[in-house]
N, C-alpha and C positions, 0 to 999 in steps of 0.2 A: 651152340649157343641156347641157353635156357630161355624158355619164352618170356620170363620176366626182365630179360635183359634188352629185348627189343619191343617198341612201342609202334602202332602205327602201320605195321607191315601189312600191306595188301588192303588195307582201309582208304576207300577214295576219300580225299581232302585232308588225311591226315599223316604228317610227314613221318616217314620211318624214322626211328630213333634208337640208337644202342646207348645202353648205359654204362658207364665206367666199371671196368673190372681190372684188377693189377694195375700194370703200367702201360696198357693198352690203347691209350687215348689216339695213338696215330692210326691204329687200325679201325677204331671206333668213328674217327673222324672221316676216314675215307669211306666206309660203309655207309654213313649218315649222307656224305656228299653224293654217292651214287645211289643211295636210297635202296639199298638192299644189302643183305649178308655176303659180300663178294669176296673180301679178304679175311683170311684166317690166320692165327697166329703162325701155323705151320708154313703157310705161303710166305708171310712176312720174314719169318727166319729163313726160308729158302733164299728170298731175295738178299738177305745180309750175308749168307754164305757165298752167294755169287758175286756179290761185291767185294768181299774179302775172303777169299778162298782158304789162304793159309794164316789167317790172323787168330790168335787165341789170347785173350778173348777178342771177341767181335767188336770192332770199333763203332758198329752201327746200331748196336743194342745193348740192353742191360746186361752185364757180365753175369747176373743170376738167371738170365733166361725169362724175365718177366715182362719183356717188352722194352719200353722207352726207346722206341725206333726213331732214327733221326730222319733228316730231310732227305737224305740219299734214297733211304727206302721209300719214302711217300713217292718221290720222282719217279723212280724204277716201276714202282706199282703202277702208277698213273700212266707212263710210257707203253705199258702192254696194252693199254685200252686206246692207244692214239690220242692220249691227252697229255697236257704238259702244265707244271707248275711253274708260274712265271712270278719271281720275286718283285714286290712292290717296293720301289724306292721311296721311303717314307718324306724325302724332300720334296716330292712331287705333291701339289695340291690334289686332294681326293676327288675333286670335281674333274680331274682328267680321266678318272676312271670310267671306262665305257661298259657300263654293267649290262647292256643287253647282249654282249660278246663273251660274257663270262659266265661258264657253268655254275662256279660256286667259288666260296672263298675258304681258304685254310688259314688259320691264325695259331702262331705259335707263342704263347704268353706264358709269364712266369705264374707260377700257382703255388699256394701255400701247402706244405707237407704236412698231414696230420697222421695221427696215431689214434684210431677210434675218434674221441671227441677232443682229444688235446692237439692244439696247433702248435707245430715245431716253428722255431724262428728260422725256417729254411724255405727256399723256393725252388721249384724245379721246372722245367719246360713242359708245357701242357698243349696238346694240339686240340683245336675245335673246328667247326665247321659251320658257315652260314650258306644257306640256300634260299632260292625265291620260289614261292610257291602261290599262285592265284593273287599277284598284286603285293604281296607281304614277304619281306625277308624274315627268316627265321634264325635263330641261334640254336644249332643243334649240339651244342657241348654235352657231351656225354656225362659231365658232372651235375648235369641238370635233370631233375625228374620228370621233365617233359620239355618238349620243344618251346622256346620263349619266342614269341612275335617281336619283331624289331620296328617294323614299320615299312614305309615305301622309301625311295631313294633318299630323300633328304635326312629322314631317321637314321638309315643306314649308314650314311657319310658321318653324321655327328656321333654315333655308335663307335665307327671305326676310330674316330679321332680319340674317344676315350680308351679305347682298347689298344692302340698304339702309343699312348701317351708313356707307358714304362719304356725305357730306352732299350730293353732287351726283347720286346714285342716285336714279331715279324708277320707281314701278310704276304700271302701267296695266293695268285690268282689262277684257278683252274680252267683251263681253256682247250679248245680243240687244236690239234697240232697246226692246221692252216691258219687259224687265228693267232697263234703264236708267231708263225713265220711272217703273217702280214702286219703283224703289230696293231691289230685292230682292237685290241684291248685297251689302247691308250688314245684318248681323244687328242686331236691335235691342238696347239696352243692358240 
């Protein structure tokens, strides 16, 4: 990774932030979530191969080899660290989300396709990450020039309502395996 692709690495108080390149948003979202350059394209491709060893093209990534990894790759990668991605049922009120038990949030949202400055009338899935630092939640979307402050819990819940409004948007809570098993990521009704 070139130095201009990552911001905040090792700087106290500044979140680590990888910038978008090719179709590697899942890789960038995971690295931004973990706050370090942990997953490489080669590692993600090995996960794809492990998930579908005899498939050509591999169903878990772009047939062009440029990324576009699916949720199975994200979940397998997190599993190697003892973490889990829990799918959030959008029918639940966001107030039931127990944020103190959540390491971070991964969203898969529709994103415009562009060729240079030309916006095409197409949308494709895009992974982004939200993390909590020093009392503030940050949008660490790799398409942003820098991390964007969202605010405290009330502002995050409103931001999530807007982000999840498009029907094809999905939210995954990244939690430790014991949190997943105990279900403490969800507040009781």
